Phi, psi and omega in degrees: 000136182263134176270119181266121179089178180230169177090183187298319183298320180296317179297322178297320178294321179297313181296320179297316179296320180296320178298318180299317181295315181298324182279006172095023180272069178271197181296125178079358182268153177269126181303141178275132179268126178273127181237150179287155178295141181296145178289146179293149178295144180301143179241114184290132178228122180275138169239120178266126183239107180281175188253193181298131180089357178282174178208164179218113181283164179299321180295317180292324181296330182258003184270185181287146179048225185283331183070012183241136178294332180298325183263005190304314182295318179290320175308310183296317181293321178294317179299320180292341182253020170100012176259114178283166178298329179295337180257014179237100186259159181239131176281137177244136179286351176252010175102161176224161178237155174249111186282182185300333180274359181086012182275136179282125181238099179287143176273147175298152176212157178256171180301328182293332182290344183278355187271006178298165176304144181304316182299325179295313181291323177298316179299321179295317179296316179299315180298318180294318179296318180296316180295319180298321182288340174295320179276335182227077185297343179271359183293134175231116192278145167245108182265123177236113184236140176251136178057234178304326180301325177293322177296318178298316180298316180299309185290325178293327180297333181295336183264351186274147181282163177304141179089349184271342183231133175272308182205157177233124179241123178245136185233120178056038188257144179278067187292335181241027177082187181211165184291130177294323180296321178298317179299316181297320180290320177297319180299316179293323183295319185266353185309318183296335184245014177302325180294337182266341181221080190306324182291343177298329182298318183292334180292326187241341185229067180215166179299319181297315180299318180290327177296323181285317187274069181251000185271125179221358174199177184298324182297315181292327178294317180295321179295316180295321179296317179297321181296314179295319179298320180297321179296314181297314180296320178295318179294318178297328176295338178263005178094005178282149176247141185235137173233120180239115186222168178185178177268120182300336181250028176296114186291342178291321182260344178223076185304329182295340179298330179261013176059041176279130181298151175117174179263104185248146173278155177259106182257016185299332179293345181292343186278349182230147175239119187298335181284352181292157177298326179217132177211137182196141170256116183274139178279079186264354181077191184251003184070024180084012182284116179225108185252024184296334185245016183255355182248133182278183185293345178270002177081023178235159181279131176288143186306320182294344181259006182307313181301329185290327186288346178294349179293345173301317179295327178298313180296329182284343181250004184299324182298328181290339186251353184274118186307317182295324178289316179300317180293325177296321179296313182295321177297320180293317182295322183087168185294152176284170185293331181282350181293331185262002183278000000 
């Protein structure tokens, strides 16, 4: 064979001709086309991201599925729809490791560990997903986050490439921030009993809480809303699907629902983004939470009423335990990879 011309282009023509001959393109023969190996089919992997004030014990971290009673209903529904425990991972606020076998190992964490800046926790979640996909290139994530966990899931999805995420589900999450005045009032309200309920401090007096409570006028609300909408629209452009839902009477975002004295802002709209594929505020009630008589004239909780105020958390977790909501989440996510095996 004669090489016509010199330089890189000539060598490329020569190599191409040689490949055609080697692959059997003789007289009257049809040249053989070389094709790349097909990419593996996506394998759905759930990551559960709990919120501010949550914790993960050593036993739960090494146990089956999430190992948390908060996720129990969702764990069961996912398992029934084809998600094995091996495909149900848990995010840890103190980090996780991917061992030599490619298994995700979450580290135990306390409620205090959840109070880091939002950007720090988002970065940790993004790094873990990226590292996991190095070991499992066919992994396609289903992110399910409650409260702060939903915000982390939403923001981390903005950094992920197309094909890496199947869906993002946020539950009772402050996707568009929260009222600064509400945070200040909650902080004042719980101050007398922080010594008796230590995790209460991280809920109202932490970097994460302050990162969320940045809304103080219409302009800041509009800016936060646009930011959340941009993430959802950008993700949908990459093929990601979003579900943003919550409890319409969640006392954390709508304190007046639990009849808490004072002038409170209504932040219930922070739980949904209209640009999402699915968004809804469910009328789940407050779980019987009525705090009309537990706050004194100075606007603080009397010590004897400390146990009663924990019902705010009850209203904030109702969506995780309500069968109709759990089934709506599972339907949106779709069946797990083991369902078709």
